[in-house]
Backbone as a chain_set.jsonl record, in Angstrom:
{"seq": "MKPHDLDVGEAAQNFIPMAVQEARIGGPSGKVLQIEREIEAPTLGGVRVSQSQVFINERRVLVVSHNSEEPAGILGYSVVVRPGYSVGDHYHHRREERILVLHGRALFRLQDMRPQSPTFETLNLFTLDYPGACVHIPTGVAHSILADSTLTVLQVLASADYDPSDDVHINLSSLD", "coords": {"N": [[0.829, -1.175, 0.0], [0.451, 2.234, -0.716], [1.74, 5.017, 1.07], [-0.624, 7.196, 2.549], [-3.286, 9.493, 3.429], [-6.688, 9.363, 4.542], [-9.837, 10.995, 4.503], [-12.044, 11.505, 7.29], [-15.111, 9.809, 7.298], [-15.342, 9.75, 4.547], [-16.99, 8.627, 1.668], [-16.934, 5.215, 0.894], [-17.067, 4.331, -1.773], [-15.905, 6.431, -3.103], [-13.202, 6.037, -3.255], [-12.734, 3.325, -3.267], [-13.883, 1.133, -5.521], [-17.126, -0.101, -5.256], [-18.956, -3.091, -5.401], [-22.035, -4.126, -5.051], [-24.127, -6.789, -4.547], [-27.497, -7.268, -4.98], [-29.883, -9.352, -3.594], [-32.214, -12.1, -3.195], [-33.625, -14.731, -1.185], [-34.235, -17.933, -2.365], [-35.263, -20.69, -4.416], [-35.798, -24.3, -4.457], [-35.049, -25.362, -1.973], [-35.131, -23.2, -0.375], [-32.826, -21.997, 0.374], [-31.127, -20.763, -1.363], [-29.243, -18.216, -2.79], [-30.489, -15.753, -4.811], [-29.349, -13.72, -7.12], [-30.306, -10.518, -7.989], [-29.563, -8.028, -9.034], [-26.656, -5.932, -9.704], [-25.141, -3.311, -7.975], [-23.83, -0.043, -6.968], [-23.807, 0.667, -4.293], [-24.983, -0.125, -0.946], [-28.463, -1.044, -0.573], [-30.208, -1.29, 1.514], [-32.19, 0.265, 3.915], [-30.711, 2.634, 6.05], [-28.27, 1.308, 6.181], [-24.931, 2.034, 5.865], [-21.874, 2.548, 4.171], [-18.749, 3.643, 4.919], [-15.628, 5.434, 5.172], [-13.29, 5.261, 7.653], [-10.935, 7.445, 9.258], [-7.655, 6.95, 8.157], [-4.229, 6.272, 8.492], [-1.437, 5.516, 6.736], [1.767, 4.175, 6.486], [5.161, 3.155, 5.777], [5.682, 1.56, 8.006], [3.371, 1.026, 9.53], [-0.242, 0.658, 9.88], [-2.668, 2.844, 10.781], [-5.781, 3.006, 12.133], [-8.457, 5.068, 12.764], [-10.877, 4.527, 15.003], [-12.992, 5.765, 16.336], [-14.088, 9.158, 16.815], [-14.562, 12.642, 17.653], [-16.657, 13.261, 15.966], [-18.025, 10.966, 15.338], [-20.01, 8.87, 17.172], [-18.796, 6.889, 19.866], [-20.173, 4.76, 20.965], [-21.515, 2.289, 23.245], [-20.401, -0.178, 23.726], [-17.459, -1.827, 22.775], [-15.463, -3.978, 20.803], [-12.971, -6.275, 19.548], [-12.693, -8.564, 16.837], [-11.259, -11.487, 15.641], [-11.282, -13.199, 12.741], [-10.94, -16.347, 11.449], [-9.526, -17.63, 8.37], [-11.945, -18.724, 6.022], [-14.004, -18.961, 7.806], [-16.989, -17.669, 9.457], [-18.639, -14.935, 11.155], [-21.286, -13.627, 13.177], [-24.343, -13.917, 11.784], [-26.85, -13.083, 12.769], [-29.316, -10.72, 14.036], [-30.264, -7.616, 15.646], [-32.717, -6.337, 17.899], [-32.58, -4.021, 19.407], [-30.06, -2.881, 19.213], [-27.629, -1.013, 17.467], [-24.852, -1.303, 15.209], [-21.472, -0.481, 14.363], [-19.216, -1.707, 12.155], [-15.881, -2.121, 11.651], [-13.362, -2.787, 9.288], [-10.265, -3.857, 10.046], [-8.105, -5.334, 9.21], [-7.444, -7.539, 6.515], [-9.798, -9.38, 4.457], [-13.195, -9.011, 4.109], [-16.27, -10.503, 3.632], [-19.378, -9.282, 3.476], [-22.665, -10.138, 4.366], [-25.804, -8.998, 4.353], [-29.127, -8.774, 5.535], [-32.333, -7.45, 5.34], [-34.492, -7.459, 7.95], [-36.709, -6.157, 8.819], [-40.057, -5.921, 8.981], [-41.676, -3.71, 8.171], [-40.158, -2.362, 6.377], [-39.335, -1.161, 3.066], [-37.465, -2.735, 1.8], [-37.667, -5.251, 2.886], [-36.571, -8.492, 3.66], [-34.726, -8.423, 1.59], [-31.394, -8.956, 0.44], [-28.045, -7.734, 0.744], [-24.895, -8.093, -0.619], [-21.443, -7.795, -0.261], [-17.919, -7.083, -0.54], [-15.294, -5.988, 1.51], [-12.021, -4.814, 1.762], [-10.254, -2.986, 2.725], [-8.303, -1.23, 5.068], [-10.026, 0.306, 7.73], [-12.443, 0.595, 6.422], [-15.853, 0.951, 6.964], [-18.917, -0.298, 8.159], [-22.131, 0.65, 8.828], [-24.635, -0.745, 10.672], [-27.986, -0.873, 11.074], [-30.568, -1.44, 13.631], [-32.415, -4.465, 13.294], [-31.339, -5.366, 10.906], [-29.95, -8.153, 9.603], [-26.742, -9.704, 9.872], [-23.794, -11.172, 8.583], [-20.417, -12.048, 8.478], [-17.812, -13.071, 6.525], [-14.568, -14.369, 6.495], [-12.663, -14.779, 3.854], [-10.076, -15.737, 2.416], [-8.032, -14.906, 4.048], [-6.771, -14.087, 7.322], [-8.979, -12.135, 9.128], [-9.479, -9.064, 10.683], [-11.692, -7.416, 12.727], [-13.335, -4.532, 14.101], [-15.874, -3.878, 16.358], [-18.269, -1.529, 17.157], [-20.776, -0.814, 19.304], [-24.15, 0.279, 20.013], [-25.262, -0.378, 22.428], [-24.887, -2.311, 25.469], [-23.893, -5.804, 25.533], [-26.481, -8.142, 25.201], [-27.83, -11.153, 25.438], [-30.516, -11.792, 24.894], [-31.234, -10.031, 22.958], [-30.145, -10.856, 20.587], [-31.025, -12.266, 17.551], [-31.024, -15.211, 15.952], [-30.073, -15.993, 12.624], [-29.396, -17.779, 9.745], [-27.231, -16.779, 7.633], [-24.728, -17.3, 6.589], [-24.608, -19.856, 5.507], [-25.961, -19.907, 3.128], [-26.289, -20.697, -0.326]], "CA": [[0.0, 0.0, 0.0], [1.165, 3.497, -0.741], [1.389, 5.88, 2.211], [-1.565, 8.278, 2.284], [-4.294, 9.762, 4.457], [-8.06, 9.424, 4.063], [-10.668, 11.851, 5.338], [-13.092, 10.878, 8.097], [-16.446, 9.781, 6.715], [-15.355, 9.726, 3.089], [-17.739, 7.477, 1.169], [-16.009, 4.186, 0.427], [-17.037, 4.245, -3.225], [-15.101, 7.519, -3.657], [-11.835, 5.585, -3.488], [-12.762, 1.879, -3.477], [-15.099, 0.791, -6.276], [-17.929, -1.118, -4.582], [-19.912, -3.873, -6.17], [-23.0, -4.703, -4.12], [-25.13, -7.647, -5.181], [-28.789, -7.302, -4.305], [-30.36, -10.722, -3.777], [-33.294, -12.658, -2.373], [-33.458, -16.154, -0.934], [-35.241, -18.698, -3.092], [-34.926, -22.064, -4.769], [-36.637, -25.325, -3.824], [-34.669, -25.581, -0.575], [-35.251, -21.944, 0.354], [-31.491, -21.64, 0.864], [-30.317, -20.372, -2.508], [-29.211, -16.786, -3.057], [-30.82, -15.408, -6.188], [-28.867, -12.367, -7.37], [-31.239, -9.781, -8.846], [-28.842, -6.976, -9.753], [-25.437, -5.435, -9.077], [-25.201, -1.867, -7.847], [-22.606, 0.546, -6.426], [-23.918, 0.97, -2.862], [-26.057, -0.887, -0.302], [-29.823, -0.539, -0.777], [-30.999, -1.479, 2.722], [-32.337, 1.519, 4.639], [-29.884, 2.83, 7.227], [-26.941, 0.708, 6.028], [-23.992, 2.959, 5.229], [-20.473, 2.162, 4.124], [-17.924, 4.846, 4.897], [-14.222, 5.197, 5.441], [-12.734, 5.915, 8.829], [-9.649, 8.066, 8.981], [-6.592, 5.956, 8.136], [-2.892, 6.772, 8.187], [-0.635, 4.362, 6.321], [3.122, 4.425, 6.031], [5.922, 1.921, 5.579], [5.805, 0.74, 9.206], [2.129, 0.691, 10.229], [-1.548, 1.146, 9.427], [-3.377, 3.366, 11.939], [-7.196, 3.213, 11.826], [-9.164, 5.802, 13.815], [-12.163, 3.835, 15.1], [-14.009, 6.763, 16.666], [-13.585, 10.492, 17.096], [-15.613, 13.517, 18.173], [-17.779, 13.355, 15.02], [-18.697, 9.662, 15.243], [-20.123, 8.381, 18.553], [-18.064, 5.648, 20.15], [-21.065, 3.688, 21.36], [-21.435, 1.825, 24.626], [-19.618, -1.408, 23.769], [-16.523, -1.988, 21.676], [-14.635, -5.176, 20.896], [-12.315, -6.712, 18.322], [-12.958, -9.949, 16.465], [-10.343, -12.041, 14.66], [-11.998, -14.278, 12.057], [-9.999, -17.207, 10.724], [-9.893, -17.84, 6.957], [-12.959, -19.735, 5.757], [-15.033, -18.951, 8.845], [-17.816, -16.466, 9.502], [-19.184, -14.5, 12.443], [-22.55, -12.902, 13.034], [-25.541, -14.747, 11.584], [-27.892, -12.626, 13.687], [-29.652, -9.298, 14.032], [-30.628, -7.105, 16.961], [-33.92, -5.499, 17.99], [-32.32, -2.768, 20.107], [-28.668, -2.445, 19.12], [-26.984, -0.712, 16.191], [-23.42, -1.574, 15.249], [-20.554, -0.06, 13.314], [-18.186, -2.733, 12.041], [-14.732, -1.64, 10.9], [-12.37, -3.753, 8.832], [-8.928, -3.398, 10.406], [-7.128, -6.095, 8.425], [-7.967, -8.692, 5.798], [-10.864, -9.282, 3.451], [-14.447, -9.385, 4.773], [-17.464, -10.6, 2.788], [-20.559, -8.946, 4.266], [-23.997, -10.553, 3.927], [-26.778, -8.278, 5.163], [-30.517, -9.005, 5.139], [-33.3, -6.588, 6.023], [-35.485, -8.267, 8.662], [-37.717, -5.234, 9.353], [-41.259, -6.134, 8.166], [-42.238, -2.466, 7.632], [-39.195, -1.768, 5.448], [-39.563, -1.462, 1.645], [-36.505, -3.752, 1.335], [-37.829, -6.419, 3.756], [-36.031, -9.766, 3.185], [-33.697, -8.22, 0.566], [-30.013, -9.105, 0.89], [-26.95, -7.029, 0.088], [-23.643, -8.834, -0.473], [-20.305, -7.03, -0.763], [-16.634, -7.379, 0.078], [-14.438, -4.858, 1.856], [-10.685, -5.286, 2.122], [-9.406, -1.829, 2.952], [-8.314, -0.858, 6.49], [-10.868, 1.437, 8.096], [-13.771, 0.544, 5.807], [-16.782, 0.866, 8.097], [-20.303, -0.565, 7.8], [-23.1, 0.968, 9.874], [-25.731, -1.701, 10.573], [-29.066, -0.477, 11.99], [-31.34, -2.519, 14.239], [-33.287, -5.182, 12.366], [-30.63, -5.83, 9.705], [-29.128, -9.321, 9.911], [-25.403, -9.581, 9.315], [-22.829, -12.254, 8.666], [-19.168, -11.597, 7.874], [-16.957, -14.214, 6.208], [-13.165, -14.14, 6.15], [-12.492, -15.792, 2.819], [-8.779, -16.403, 2.269], [-7.041, -14.358, 4.961], [-7.202, -13.733, 8.663], [-9.646, -10.841, 9.056], [-9.628, -8.439, 11.994], [-12.794, -6.452, 12.738], [-13.669, -3.862, 15.347], [-17.303, -3.629, 16.445], [-18.689, -0.501, 18.103], [-22.214, -1.035, 19.428], [-24.9, 1.327, 20.711], [-25.747, -0.884, 23.717], [-24.159, -3.455, 26.012], [-24.315, -7.12, 25.046], [-27.651, -8.739, 25.837], [-28.14, -12.33, 24.614], [-31.923, -11.826, 24.477], [-31.38, -9.121, 21.817], [-29.622, -11.528, 19.387], [-31.955, -13.161, 16.859], [-30.209, -16.017, 15.041], [-30.505, -16.219, 11.247], [-28.237, -18.406, 9.128], [-26.883, -16.195, 6.341], [-23.433, -17.786, 6.09], [-24.7, -21.146, 4.815], [-26.712, -19.804, 1.878], [-25.482, -20.941, -1.538]], "C": [[0.879, 1.245, 0.0], [0.777, 4.32, 0.482], [0.426, 6.985, 1.783], [-2.529, 8.431, 3.454], [-5.662, 9.759, 3.8], [-8.878, 10.259, 5.033], [-11.718, 11.045, 6.084], [-14.409, 10.932, 7.333], [-16.482, 9.796, 5.202], [-16.099, 8.476, 2.628], [-16.778, 6.479, 0.549], [-15.933, 4.145, -1.089], [-16.274, 5.389, -3.877], [-13.658, 7.087, -3.908], [-11.74, 4.074, -3.668], [-14.019, 1.573, -4.282], [-15.849, -0.33, -5.563], [-18.826, -1.814, -5.579], [-20.806, -4.572, -5.155], [-23.978, -5.539, -4.927], [-26.384, -7.595, -4.34], [-29.407, -8.654, -4.626], [-31.573, -10.996, -2.906], [-32.979, -14.136, -2.171], [-34.579, -16.884, -1.646], [-34.772, -20.111, -3.337], [-35.783, -23.046, -4.019], [-36.326, -25.532, -2.34], [-34.898, -24.34, 0.277], [-33.931, -21.468, 0.915], [-30.559, -21.22, -0.265], [-30.4, -18.858, -2.686], [-29.494, -16.556, -4.528], [-30.457, -13.942, -6.394], [-29.813, -11.692, -8.356], [-30.56, -8.685, -9.646], [-27.57, -6.626, -9.001], [-25.47, -3.916, -9.121], [-23.933, -1.363, -7.155], [-22.654, 0.855, -4.931], [-25.036, 0.124, -2.258], [-27.421, -0.215, -0.482], [-30.705, -0.67, 0.461], [-31.005, -0.181, 3.525], [-31.481, 1.575, 5.892], [-28.509, 2.204, 7.156], [-26.071, 1.705, 5.271], [-22.605, 2.348, 5.249], [-19.676, 3.447, 3.998], [-16.484, 4.451, 5.179], [-13.819, 5.954, 6.687], [-11.403, 6.539, 8.436], [-8.554, 7.014, 9.141], [-5.284, 6.65, 7.788], [-2.011, 5.566, 7.92], [0.765, 4.854, 5.958], [3.862, 3.099, 5.967], [5.985, 1.036, 6.811], [4.505, 0.348, 9.886], [0.909, 1.22, 9.477], [-2.281, 1.569, 10.691], [-4.807, 3.676, 11.502], [-7.836, 3.919, 13.021], [-10.575, 5.219, 13.898], [-13.291, 4.744, 15.56], [-13.333, 8.074, 17.013], [-14.753, 11.352, 17.56], [-16.817, 13.624, 17.242], [-18.589, 12.062, 14.925], [-18.797, 9.09, 16.649], [-19.453, 7.03, 18.735], [-19.001, 4.483, 20.423], [-20.813, 3.304, 22.804], [-20.458, 0.666, 24.751], [-18.697, -1.453, 22.562], [-15.701, -3.25, 21.876], [-14.041, -5.496, 19.533], [-12.598, -8.187, 18.102], [-11.924, -10.358, 15.421], [-11.032, -13.258, 14.055], [-10.987, -15.066, 11.228], [-10.473, -17.44, 9.297], [-10.895, -18.988, 6.803], [-14.087, -19.779, 6.775], [-15.814, -17.639, 8.814], [-18.239, -16.178, 10.936], [-20.48, -13.752, 12.168], [-23.708, -13.866, 12.962], [-26.636, -14.392, 12.587], [-28.267, -11.178, 13.362], [-30.113, -8.924, 15.431], [-31.903, -6.279, 16.861], [-33.61, -4.115, 18.544], [-30.935, -2.18, 19.858], [-28.247, -2.171, 17.685], [-25.507, -1.012, 16.334], [-22.714, -0.872, 14.1], [-19.442, -1.086, 13.3], [-17.09, -2.207, 11.122], [-13.844, -2.806, 10.51], [-11.006, -3.17, 9.186], [-7.86, -4.069, 9.556], [-7.843, -7.239, 7.724], [-9.098, -8.348, 4.851], [-12.14, -9.83, 4.071], [-15.594, -9.371, 3.774], [-18.67, -10.394, 3.695], [-21.804, -9.498, 3.584], [-24.976, -9.895, 4.883], [-28.169, -8.578, 4.645], [-31.439, -8.153, 6.003], [-34.396, -7.456, 6.626], [-36.58, -7.404, 9.285], [-38.97, -5.317, 8.485], [-41.838, -4.866, 7.537], [-41.344, -1.837, 6.564], [-39.536, -2.106, 3.992], [-38.59, -2.502, 1.087], [-36.545, -5.008, 2.217], [-37.413, -7.692, 3.02], [-35.004, -9.628, 2.057], [-32.32, -8.38, 1.204], [-29.104, -8.185, 0.102], [-25.681, -7.802, 0.406], [-22.518, -7.976, -1.033], [-19.063, -7.375, 0.049], [-15.885, -6.082, 0.337], [-13.083, -5.403, 2.29], [-9.711, -4.135, 2.342], [-9.458, -1.438, 4.426], [-9.157, 0.395, 6.738], [-12.205, 1.492, 7.394], [-14.764, 0.211, 6.91], [-18.207, 0.67, 7.587], [-21.18, -0.263, 9.007], [-24.299, 0.056, 9.65], [-26.815, -1.307, 11.575], [-29.748, -1.69, 12.619], [-32.213, -3.167, 13.166], [-32.627, -5.622, 11.076], [-29.693, -6.956, 10.121], [-27.778, -9.177, 9.224], [-24.572, -10.826, 9.597], [-21.587, -11.775, 7.926], [-18.244, -12.801, 7.745], [-15.554, -13.724, 5.908], [-12.815, -15.186, 5.103], [-11.108, -16.435, 2.825], [-7.706, -15.88, 3.212], [-7.633, -14.197, 6.35], [-7.782, -12.33, 8.581], [-9.859, -10.322, 10.468], [-10.672, -7.332, 11.869], [-12.847, -5.755, 14.085], [-15.152, -3.541, 15.295], [-17.54, -2.582, 17.519], [-20.207, -0.534, 18.136], [-22.864, 0.049, 20.277], [-25.412, 0.89, 22.075], [-24.883, -2.054, 24.169], [-24.707, -4.757, 25.439], [-25.472, -7.653, 25.885], [-28.058, -9.926, 24.969], [-29.589, -12.381, 24.14], [-32.195, -10.9, 23.294], [-30.851, -9.735, 20.518], [-30.676, -12.465, 18.815], [-31.15, -13.901, 15.802], [-30.876, -16.139, 13.669], [-29.274, -16.711, 10.493], [-27.981, -17.864, 7.724], [-25.625, -16.822, 5.745], [-23.53, -19.101, 5.323], [-25.497, -21.099, 3.523], [-25.784, -20.013, 0.681], [-25.578, -19.789, -2.503]], "O": [[1.924, 1.283, 0.649], [-0.386, 4.322, 0.885], [0.643, 7.636, 0.762], [-2.573, 7.592, 4.353], [-5.788, 10.114, 2.628], [-8.639, 10.235, 6.24], [-12.219, 10.038, 5.585], [-14.778, 11.972, 6.788], [-17.566, 9.851, 4.621], [-15.86, 7.385, 3.147], [-15.906, 6.855, -0.234], [-14.853, 3.946, -1.645], [-16.012, 5.341, -5.079], [-12.961, 7.718, -4.703], [-10.733, 3.591, -4.186], [-15.124, 1.741, -3.768], [-15.28, -1.387, -5.293], [-19.38, -1.192, -6.485], [-20.374, -5.505, -4.479], [-24.586, -5.051, -5.879], [-26.349, -7.847, -3.136], [-29.454, -9.06, -5.787], [-31.908, -10.226, -2.006], [-32.17, -14.716, -2.895], [-35.743, -16.497, -1.543], [-33.985, -20.664, -2.568], [-36.435, -22.678, -3.042], [-37.216, -25.839, -1.547], [-34.864, -24.411, 1.506], [-33.899, -20.638, 1.823], [-29.338, -21.312, -0.134], [-31.491, -18.289, -2.729], [-28.81, -17.105, -5.392], [-31.148, -13.042, -5.917], [-30.09, -12.23, -9.428], [-30.923, -8.432, -10.795], [-27.409, -6.965, -7.828], [-25.78, -3.31, -10.147], [-23.062, -2.156, -6.796], [-21.644, 1.263, -4.357], [-25.942, -0.302, -2.974], [-27.524, 1.011, -0.537], [-31.843, -0.202, 0.453], [-29.952, 0.401, 3.784], [-31.523, 0.658, 6.711], [-27.65, 2.522, 7.978], [-26.424, 2.161, 4.184], [-22.209, 1.709, 6.224], [-19.898, 4.242, 3.084], [-16.174, 3.279, 5.396], [-13.993, 7.17, 6.76], [-10.823, 6.198, 7.406], [-8.523, 6.28, 10.129], [-5.235, 7.506, 6.904], [-1.857, 4.696, 8.777], [0.922, 5.825, 5.217], [3.252, 2.037, 6.089], [6.313, -0.144, 6.687], [4.498, -0.551, 10.726], [0.997, 2.074, 8.595], [-2.498, 0.749, 11.583], [-5.027, 4.501, 10.616], [-7.766, 3.432, 14.149], [-11.377, 5.391, 12.98], [-14.446, 4.511, 15.203], [-12.18, 8.111, 17.442], [-15.832, 10.826, 17.832], [-17.892, 14.035, 17.678], [-19.732, 12.084, 14.47], [-17.766, 8.843, 17.275], [-19.534, 6.152, 17.876], [-18.658, 3.335, 20.14], [-20.0, 3.919, 23.494], [-19.766, 0.538, 25.761], [-19.118, -1.148, 21.447], [-15.29, -3.557, 22.995], [-14.538, -5.048, 18.5], [-12.725, -8.959, 19.052], [-11.732, -9.656, 14.429], [-11.33, -14.227, 14.754], [-10.268, -14.498, 10.405], [-11.676, -17.448, 9.033], [-10.722, -20.068, 7.37], [-15.029, -20.557, 6.621], [-15.377, -16.644, 8.236], [-18.203, -17.049, 11.806], [-20.725, -13.302, 11.049], [-24.028, -14.548, 13.935], [-27.267, -15.27, 13.176], [-27.633, -10.514, 12.541], [-30.325, -9.784, 16.286], [-32.138, -5.604, 15.859], [-34.285, -3.143, 18.203], [-30.678, -1.051, 20.276], [-28.476, -2.99, 16.794], [-24.964, -0.983, 17.438], [-23.273, -0.69, 13.018], [-18.792, -1.315, 14.32], [-17.34, -1.887, 9.96], [-13.603, -3.708, 11.312], [-10.633, -2.109, 8.685], [-6.843, -3.462, 9.222], [-8.754, -7.842, 8.292], [-9.319, -7.19, 4.497], [-12.175, -10.979, 4.511], [-15.861, -8.349, 3.142], [-18.954, -11.214, 4.568], [-21.979, -9.348, 2.375], [-24.983, -10.19, 6.078], [-28.374, -8.632, 3.433], [-31.335, -8.14, 7.229], [-35.142, -8.114, 5.9], [-37.299, -7.859, 10.175], [-38.957, -4.83, 7.355], [-42.438, -4.941, 6.465], [-41.748, -0.872, 5.914], [-39.98, -3.219, 3.71], [-38.843, -3.087, 0.034], [-35.562, -5.746, 2.284], [-37.85, -7.939, 1.896], [-34.46, -10.638, 1.61], [-32.103, -7.993, 2.352], [-29.36, -7.892, -1.066], [-25.42, -8.129, 1.564], [-22.619, -7.48, -2.155], [-19.146, -7.886, 1.166], [-15.848, -5.191, -0.511], [-13.007, -6.338, 3.086], [-8.501, -4.286, 2.169], [-10.548, -1.324, 4.987], [-9.017, 1.404, 6.048], [-13.033, 2.342, 7.721], [-14.539, -0.707, 7.699], [-18.653, 1.385, 6.69], [-21.0, -0.843, 10.077], [-24.909, 0.071, 8.581], [-26.602, -1.392, 12.784], [-29.532, -2.825, 12.193], [-32.687, -2.499, 12.247], [-33.295, -6.202, 10.22], [-28.758, -6.745, 10.894], [-27.676, -8.605, 8.139], [-24.635, -11.432, 10.667], [-21.695, -11.163, 6.864], [-17.934, -13.468, 8.733], [-15.372, -12.77, 5.151], [-12.684, -16.365, 5.433], [-10.989, -17.597, 3.213], [-6.575, -16.365, 3.18], [-8.852, -14.175, 6.521], [-7.152, -11.429, 8.027], [-10.354, -11.038, 11.339], [-10.56, -6.439, 11.03], [-12.447, -6.327, 15.099], [-15.638, -2.994, 14.305], [-17.076, -2.723, 18.651], [-20.857, -0.309, 17.116], [-22.226, 0.656, 21.138], [-25.948, 1.714, 22.816], [-24.229, -2.707, 23.356], [-25.827, -4.809, 24.931], [-25.439, -7.616, 27.115], [-28.581, -9.73, 23.872], [-29.869, -12.955, 23.088], [-33.265, -10.969, 22.689], [-31.088, -9.18, 19.445], [-31.166, -13.355, 19.511], [-30.647, -13.288, 14.86], [-32.083, -16.359, 13.568], [-28.208, -16.104, 10.601], [-28.462, -18.428, 6.741], [-25.476, -16.869, 4.524], [-22.622, -19.431, 4.561], [-25.695, -22.131, 2.882], [-24.639, -19.562, 0.683], [-24.966, -19.825, -3.57]]}, "num_chains": 1, "name": "protein.A"}
């Protein structure tokens, strides 16, 4: 990577071309992803992809996970996902999350589980592999993140403390 700085909140597609696949679940088994179209940004209401401030030079990559313009949240933790494995496969009724990619390549699978939403049951699939790429996931949007071929390090900043009763399991990672 070449040394450079990125501005806080810069839209990811301004420097990383995004390819988002919009899909639905179908097929005889009800477990097949049916891609409907490819677009340049997520279509699920409230889902945003942005770029956190990043400073890269020959010796390190520094990712600013929160600052005075972006609320830190109540809970923060790091997740190391081994190649070929996924994390998530759930959504929350009360908690929003910001998930930052710190290292590696992360395949995001998001599904709108909000019955009143115009994109109810729609999926968005996209890959982020740039340090500091950040996905804001509102309540009611299911998420699964797969580390395909490399160790992937994520930081999660959540709007509320962990509460197991707020996690609703949904198996997005096993869809074909």
